[in-house]
N, C-alpha and C positions, 0 to 999 in steps of 0.2 A: 278555605279548602284549596289545596294545591292541585294544579292540573297534573293528572296521571292517567295511565291506561284505564279505559272504561269510564272516564268522567265525561260529562256533557259540558262542552265549552261553547260560550257565545262570544263572538268577537266582532268588533267593527274594524274594517280594514280598508286600505287603499293600496292598490298594486300599480306600480309604475315600471317602465322600462328604464334603461340606463340614461336615456335622454330626458327623463322626467315626464314622459307622456303617460297619462293615466290610462291603464288597460282595463281596470275593473275596480269597483268600489262598492261598499255597502252603504255609503253615505246617502241619506235620504230614504233609506229603507230599513228593514229589520236587520239586526245583527245576524251574522252567519252562525248557525248552531251546528256542531258536529260532535261525533263520538270519538274521543281522543284515543289514539293507538289502534285504530281499526281500519286504517287505509282510506279514511274519508277526506284527508287533506294531503297536500304534497309533503313528502318526507322532510324536506329541509325546513319548512315553516313549522311543522308539527314538532320537530326536535327542539326548535328554539322556544316553543311555548311550554314544553315540558317543565313542570315545577313552578310555573308562574301562578299568580293568584289574581282574583278579581281586582280590577283597577290598574293592573300592570300595563305599561305602555312600552312598546319596543319598536325599533326599526331593524329590519332583517333583510340582508341580501342573500337570496337563494341562488346558488350556481346551477347551471343546467343539469348537472348530474344528480342533484337533489330536488329538481323541479320536474320538468316535463322531458328531460333527457337531452342528449346531444342530437344535432341533426343527423339523420341517417339517410345518406344518398341513395341507398337501395330501396327506399320507400317513395322515390320520385320516378314516375313513369310517363311515357308518352303513349297516348291512345288515339286511334282515329276518331274524328269528330262524329262520324256516323254511328258510333256506339252509344251516343247520348240521345235520349228522346227529347225532341224539341230544341229550343235555344239553350245554349250553354254560355256562361259568362265567368270571367275571372272573379274569384271570391266565392263562387257557389260551392256548397259542400254536398257530398253524396255518400251514401252507404255503399261500400264495395265489399260485400261479404260481411265479416265481423268488424271491418275497419271503416273509418270515415276518412274520405279524401277531400282535399280542397283543390279547386281549379286555380292554378297559378299563372298559366300562360296559354294563349291560343295563337297559333301561328299557322295560317292557311287551314289545312284540313287536319292538323294535329293539335291535340289538347294535352297540356302537361298537368298531371295531377300529383299531389303531394300527400302522402299518408302520415307525415309527421304531425304531431300536435302543433297548432299554430304558434305556441309559445316555446317549442323545442329550440334548443340552442341559445336561448336568451337568459340573461340574469333577470331575476324577478325581485323587485324591491318593494317590500311591504312596510307600511306603517300600520301597527295593530294596537288596539286597546281591548283588553280582556274585560268583557261586560259582565260575565257570570260564569261560575263553575259550580256544578252540582254532580251528585252521584247519578249514574244512569239507572233507569228502572230495569227490572228483569226482562220486560218485553223489548226494550231498546237494545239490551245486550243480545237477546235472542235474535233480533232482526238485523243487528249490526249497523243501525242508524238511529238518529234522534227522532222522537215523536213530539208532537205538540208545537208550541210557538217557536217559529224560526227553523223548525225541522220538518220531517216528513209527516204527512197526515194520511191515515188509512181511511 
């Protein structure tokens, strides 16, 4: 079966940056299962997987525009340290309304927070192996995500 919209796909993957540093991997765990064509995977990787079959192996470079977007400087703000409850440290992530921000710098009484995704502005290099492809169940299509092994469990 070929990967197409509304198929359930299971992949093993390793994600690296341009320097070769591993950013994420399914190695040592379960394959990642997702519902193809439903926004469950970054667009650039999903497009490259379209039409592939079980056993396919590929290397994909996803540019920022097809991954987590370009860096948006309007999402970087400085806020007074007093607005945080307790200690604050570089690397901490906080919910700020509907967004998540990351503390990127602390200088004196000012804290710099960044609302960009941590991988925004980066090329994403994937090594992927398609482990399985199957038709989605009616319930998976209704819910918009995979159920069962490697997917969401209710």
